C-alpha positions as CSV (number, residue, x, y, z in Angstrom):
1,M,-11.9,145.8,36.0
2,S,-11.0,144.4,31.9
3,T,-8.6,146.8,30.6
4,T,-8.6,147.4,25.9
5,A,-4.6,147.0,24.5
6,V,-4.5,150.3,22.8
7,P,-2.3,149.7,19.3
8,P,0.7,152.4,19.7
9,D,-0.5,155.1,17.1
10,G,-3.4,155.4,19.7
11,S,-5.7,153.9,16.8
12,S,-9.1,152.1,18.4
13,P,-8.5,147.9,17.7
14,A,-11.9,147.8,15.9
15,R,-10.2,150.2,12.7
16,N,-7.0,147.9,12.8
17,R,-9.0,144.5,12.0
18,Q,-9.6,143.1,9.0
19,P,-13.2,143.4,7.3
20,Q,-14.2,139.7,6.8
21,T,-14.7,139.7,2.8
22,T,-17.5,137.1,1.1
23,L,-15.9,135.0,-1.8
24,T,-17.6,134.4,-5.4
25,W,-18.4,131.5,-6.6
26,R,-15.7,131.7,-8.9
27,Q,-13.0,132.2,-6.6
28,R,-14.4,129.3,-4.4
29,R,-14.2,126.9,-7.7
30,G,-10.8,128.1,-8.6
31,Q,-10.1,126.6,-4.6
32,W,-11.9,123.2,-6.0
33,D,-10.1,123.1,-8.2
34,V,-6.7,123.4,-7.2
35,K,-7.4,121.4,-4.4
36,Y,-10.0,118.6,-5.7
37,S,-9.2,118.5,-9.6
38,P,-5.8,116.3,-9.4
39,Y,-7.5,113.6,-7.3
40,L,-10.5,114.0,-10.8
41,Y,-7.5,113.7,-12.8
42,I,-5.9,110.2,-11.3
43,L,-9.4,109.2,-10.5
44,P,-10.0,106.9,-13.9
45,F,-6.8,105.0,-13.8
46,F,-7.7,103.9,-10.0
47,V,-11.3,103.2,-11.2
48,V,-9.9,100.8,-14.3
49,F,-7.3,99.2,-11.9
50,G,-9.8,98.5,-9.6
51,I,-12.3,97.1,-11.8
52,T,-9.6,94.7,-14.4
53,G,-6.8,94.6,-11.8
54,L,-7.8,94.5,-8.2
55,F,-11.0,92.7,-8.0
56,P,-9.7,90.2,-10.2
57,I,-6.8,89.5,-7.7
58,L,-9.2,89.6,-4.7
59,Y,-11.3,87.3,-6.5
60,T,-8.4,84.7,-7.5
61,A,-7.9,84.5,-3.7
62,F,-11.3,83.3,-2.7
63,I,-11.7,80.7,-5.9
64,S,-7.9,79.8,-4.9
65,L,-9.8,78.7,-1.5
66,Q,-12.8,77.2,-3.0
67,D,-13.1,73.8,-4.8
68,W,-14.8,75.5,-7.8
69,D,-17.1,74.6,-10.3
70,L,-16.7,76.1,-13.3
71,V,-20.2,75.3,-14.8
72,R,-21.9,76.3,-11.5
73,N,-19.8,78.8,-10.5
74,S,-19.9,78.7,-7.5
75,G,-17.5,76.0,-5.3
76,E,-17.1,74.1,-2.0
77,Y,-14.4,76.0,0.7
78,I,-11.2,73.8,1.3
79,G,-9.4,76.2,3.3
80,F,-5.4,76.5,2.0
81,D,-6.0,72.6,1.1
82,Q,-4.9,74.0,-2.8
83,F,-2.0,75.7,-1.7
84,A,-0.8,72.7,-0.1
85,W,-1.7,70.2,-2.9
86,V,0.5,72.3,-5.8
87,L,3.4,72.3,-3.0
88,Q,3.7,69.2,-3.1
89,D,3.2,68.5,-6.8
90,R,6.7,67.7,-8.1
91,E,5.1,69.4,-11.7
92,F,4.5,72.9,-9.3
93,W,9.0,72.2,-8.1
94,I,10.2,71.3,-11.9
95,A,7.7,74.3,-13.6
96,L,9.5,76.8,-10.8
97,R,13.1,75.4,-11.6
98,N,12.5,76.1,-14.8
99,T,11.5,79.7,-14.6
100,F,14.3,80.5,-12.3
101,S,16.5,78.8,-15.1
102,I,16.0,80.8,-18.4
103,F,14.5,83.9,-16.4
104,L,18.3,84.0,-15.3
105,L,19.8,82.9,-18.8
106,S,17.6,85.9,-20.4
107,S,17.6,88.9,-17.8
108,V,21.2,88.7,-17.0
109,P,22.3,88.6,-20.6
110,Q,19.6,91.6,-21.7
111,L,20.8,93.9,-19.0
112,V,23.9,93.6,-20.2
113,A,23.6,94.2,-24.2
114,A,20.8,96.7,-23.2
115,T,23.5,98.7,-21.3
116,I,26.3,98.7,-24.1
117,I,23.5,99.1,-26.9
118,A,22.5,102.1,-25.5
119,A,25.7,103.6,-24.8
120,M,26.6,103.1,-27.9
121,L,22.8,105.1,-29.6
122,D,24.1,107.9,-27.0
123,A,27.5,108.3,-29.2
124,N,27.7,110.6,-31.6
125,L,26.0,108.0,-34.8
126,R,25.2,109.1,-37.8
127,A,21.1,108.6,-38.7
128,K,20.8,108.0,-35.4
129,T,17.2,107.4,-35.8
130,F,16.9,104.8,-38.5
131,W,20.1,102.9,-35.9
132,R,16.8,103.4,-32.8
133,M,14.3,102.8,-34.6
134,G,16.4,99.3,-36.0
135,V,16.6,98.3,-31.9
136,L,13.0,98.5,-31.3
137,L,11.7,96.3,-34.2
138,P,12.4,93.4,-32.4
139,Y,9.9,94.3,-30.0
140,V,7.2,95.0,-33.1
141,V,7.2,91.5,-34.1
142,A,4.5,89.3,-33.0
143,P,5.6,86.9,-29.8
144,V,4.3,84.5,-32.4
145,A,6.7,85.1,-35.1
146,V,9.6,84.5,-32.8
147,A,8.8,81.3,-31.6
148,L,8.2,79.7,-35.0
149,I,11.1,81.3,-36.9
150,F,13.9,80.8,-33.7
151,S,11.7,76.9,-33.3
152,N,13.2,76.2,-36.3
153,M,16.5,77.8,-35.7
154,F,16.8,75.7,-33.0
155,G,15.7,72.4,-34.5
156,D,17.1,69.4,-33.1
157,K,17.5,67.6,-37.0
158,F,17.5,70.3,-39.1
159,G,18.0,73.4,-37.5
160,L,20.2,76.1,-38.6
161,I,22.4,75.7,-35.6
162,N,23.1,72.6,-35.9
163,S,23.5,72.9,-39.4
164,V,26.5,75.0,-38.8
165,L,27.7,73.1,-36.3
166,N,27.9,69.6,-38.4
167,D,29.4,71.8,-41.3
168,L,32.1,72.5,-38.7
169,G,32.7,68.8,-37.9
170,L,30.7,69.7,-34.8
171,E,27.3,67.2,-32.9
172,S,24.9,68.9,-33.0
173,I,23.3,70.4,-30.2
174,L,19.5,68.7,-28.9
175,W,17.8,72.0,-28.4
176,H,13.9,70.1,-27.6
177,T,15.0,67.1,-25.3
178,D,17.9,68.2,-23.0
179,V,16.8,70.7,-20.1
180,I,19.5,73.6,-20.5
181,P,19.5,74.2,-24.6
182,S,16.4,74.0,-24.7
183,H,16.8,77.1,-21.5
184,I,19.1,78.9,-23.7
185,A,17.3,78.4,-26.7
186,I,13.8,79.5,-25.1
187,A,16.4,82.3,-23.3
188,T,17.5,84.2,-27.1
189,M,13.5,84.2,-28.3
190,V,13.5,86.5,-24.7
191,N,16.9,88.5,-25.6
192,F,15.7,88.6,-28.9
193,R,12.5,90.4,-28.1
194,W,13.7,92.4,-25.4
195,T,16.8,94.2,-25.5
196,G,16.6,97.1,-27.3
197,Y,12.7,97.9,-25.8
198,N,15.3,98.6,-22.3
199,A,18.0,99.9,-23.9
200,L,15.4,102.9,-25.4
201,I,14.7,103.3,-22.2
202,L,18.7,103.2,-21.2
203,L,19.2,105.7,-23.7
204,A,17.1,107.8,-22.4
205,A,18.3,108.1,-18.7
206,M,21.6,108.2,-20.6
207,Q,20.7,111.4,-22.5
208,A,19.5,113.2,-19.0
209,I,22.8,113.4,-17.8
210,P,24.6,116.3,-18.0
211,R,27.8,116.2,-21.0
212,D,29.6,118.6,-18.2
213,L,30.1,115.9,-16.9
214,Y,32.2,113.9,-19.1
215,E,33.4,117.0,-20.0
216,A,35.4,117.2,-16.9
217,A,35.8,114.2,-17.1
218,A,37.6,114.0,-20.5
219,I,39.4,116.9,-18.8
220,D,40.6,115.0,-16.1
221,G,42.2,111.8,-18.2
222,A,39.8,109.8,-18.0
223,K,39.3,107.9,-20.8
224,T,36.2,106.1,-22.9
225,V,35.1,103.3,-20.9
226,R,36.8,104.8,-17.0
227,R,33.7,107.2,-17.6
228,F,31.4,104.5,-19.1
229,F,31.6,103.2,-15.4
230,S,32.6,106.0,-13.7
231,V,30.2,108.5,-14.4
232,T,27.3,106.9,-16.9
233,I,26.3,103.8,-15.0
234,P,26.1,106.1,-11.4
235,Q,23.8,108.5,-13.2
236,I,21.3,105.7,-14.3
237,R,21.4,103.7,-11.1
238,P,17.8,104.4,-11.1
239,T,16.5,103.8,-14.5
240,M,18.7,100.6,-14.3
241,I,16.0,99.7,-11.0
242,F,13.1,100.2,-13.0
243,V,14.1,97.9,-15.9
244,I,16.1,95.1,-13.6
245,I,12.5,94.8,-11.7
246,T,10.4,95.2,-14.8
247,S,12.6,92.4,-16.4
248,T,11.9,90.1,-12.9
249,I,8.4,90.6,-13.6
250,G,8.2,89.8,-17.2
251,G,10.6,87.0,-16.7
252,L,8.9,85.6,-13.8
253,Q,5.9,85.2,-16.0
254,I,7.4,84.2,-19.0
255,F,4.3,82.3,-21.4
256,D,4.1,82.8,-25.1
257,E,7.8,81.5,-25.9
258,P,8.0,78.6,-24.1
259,R,4.0,77.5,-25.3
260,M,5.5,78.2,-29.3
261,Y,8.8,76.4,-28.8
262,D,7.1,72.8,-30.6
263,T,3.9,71.8,-31.6
264,F,2.3,70.8,-29.0
265,G,2.5,73.6,-26.6
266,L,3.3,71.1,-23.2
267,G,6.6,71.9,-22.2
268,G,8.1,68.9,-23.6
269,A,8.0,65.6,-23.1
270,N,10.0,65.7,-19.6
271,K,9.0,69.1,-18.2
272,Q,12.0,70.6,-19.7
273,W,10.7,73.9,-20.7
274,L,7.5,74.1,-18.1
275,T,7.2,76.7,-16.7
276,I,4.9,78.2,-13.8
277,T,2.4,80.2,-16.0
278,M,2.7,76.9,-18.7
279,Y,1.9,75.3,-15.2
280,L,-1.1,77.4,-14.7
281,Y,-2.4,76.9,-17.8
282,N,-2.5,73.5,-17.7
283,T,-4.0,73.2,-14.5
284,G,-6.6,75.2,-15.3
285,W,-7.8,75.1,-19.2
286,G,-6.2,71.8,-19.5
287,K,-7.4,69.9,-16.1
288,F,-10.5,72.7,-15.8
289,N,-9.2,72.8,-11.8
290,F,-9.5,76.6,-11.3
291,G,-9.4,77.0,-8.1
292,R,-6.0,74.5,-7.9
293,A,-5.3,77.3,-10.9
294,A,-5.6,80.0,-8.9
295,A,-3.7,78.9,-6.2
296,V,-0.7,78.6,-8.5
297,A,-1.2,82.5,-9.8
298,W,-1.0,83.2,-6.1
299,L,2.0,81.5,-5.4
300,L,3.9,83.3,-7.9
301,F,2.4,86.3,-7.4
302,L,4.3,85.8,-4.1
303,I,7.0,84.6,-5.6
304,I,6.9,87.7,-8.0
305,I,6.5,89.5,-5.1
306,S,9.3,87.8,-2.9
307,I,12.3,89.1,-5.5
308,T,11.3,92.3,-6.3
309,L,11.5,93.0,-2.2
310,L,14.5,91.6,-2.3
311,N,16.1,93.4,-5.4
312,N,15.4,96.7,-4.5
313,Y,16.4,96.0,-0.7
314,L,20.2,94.9,-2.4
315,T,20.3,97.4,-5.1
316,R,19.7,99.9,-2.0
317,R,22.2,98.4,-0.2
318,F,24.3,98.6,-3.0
319,V,24.2,102.4,-3.2
320,S,24.2,103.0,0.5
321,G,27.5,101.5,0.5
322,E,28.8,103.0,-2.5
323,N,27.9,106.6,-1.0
324,T,29.4,105.3,2.4
325,V,32.6,104.5,0.4
326,K,32.4,107.7,-1.0
327,K,32.1,109.6,2.0
328,A,35.2,107.6,3.1
329,R,37.3,108.8,0.4
330,K,36.2,112.2,0.8
331,T,37.3,112.2,4.5
332,S,40.6,111.1,3.7
333,L,41.6,113.7,1.1
334,R,40.0,116.7,3.4
335,L,42.1,114.6,6.2
336,S,45.6,114.7,3.6
337,A,44.8,117.9,2.1
338,K,44.6,120.2,6.1
339,G,48.1,117.2,6.7
340,G,50.3,118.6,3.9
341,K,49.0,122.4,5.1
């Protein structure tokens, strides 16, 4: 015999049951708007990225496994022979060496200079807008114009820098002949264009730091330099990680500056400043071997991904290690406080 539970107030269960309401079309549309509209907002980006970004990447991977004929727009499948040929080519390793050398000579000083400039722009200056626009002007200048001007400044015989060195009684530097001087000249062009851009990004991060932290540090007796390293740098670390990653990607893809460094655009007589992207361009459009050029592109893609992941790993280890040190200091302070009591 089944029994029905009776509510304490004595009413029947049917009376306490909520009536089912039918949603109107406007209410349903409101629910769909909340649930699906965010996906519709970001859908155009993924559609454009799929057409202009993802598809070319996958198609390049397909071509890299082919002996591609541009006239017939088809090729013969040869597997990883293109990759094997590129890895055995001495010119590829020279280009890889030059790329890393220029990247290090440009990215490291660029990050240091951008951080210092951003800290100066964050101070109480007169005409802040003028100075902030001024550091961005080199970024607006066309890369071709920058390369032409700096290539003349770093001329071997009649360059401005060598003229100054000769007036001082010093020997001229072969900026277009020796390896390291050519890398320094190209890195100088890169730093000229991108330091101000990165400085404004870091400046935006510095302006988001609560000013109470600086006031508290000043009350504790911290000077300007100590506040910079103890307050500013830790607070802008996520932005610095972003700048490091973007500088890494851009530095390994450098093309305009070394391409325009001389009138031939081939990376020097002995490939002194030939970069990976120039090697890729010369392979594809110089030798019309697009299968091999696609293999170079994928090798460069894998190198950039590997270095980016390495940067991310080292940065996370650095942050976690610093947090561990901070926790240890707090623990020691607590123990010392208890011992003092």
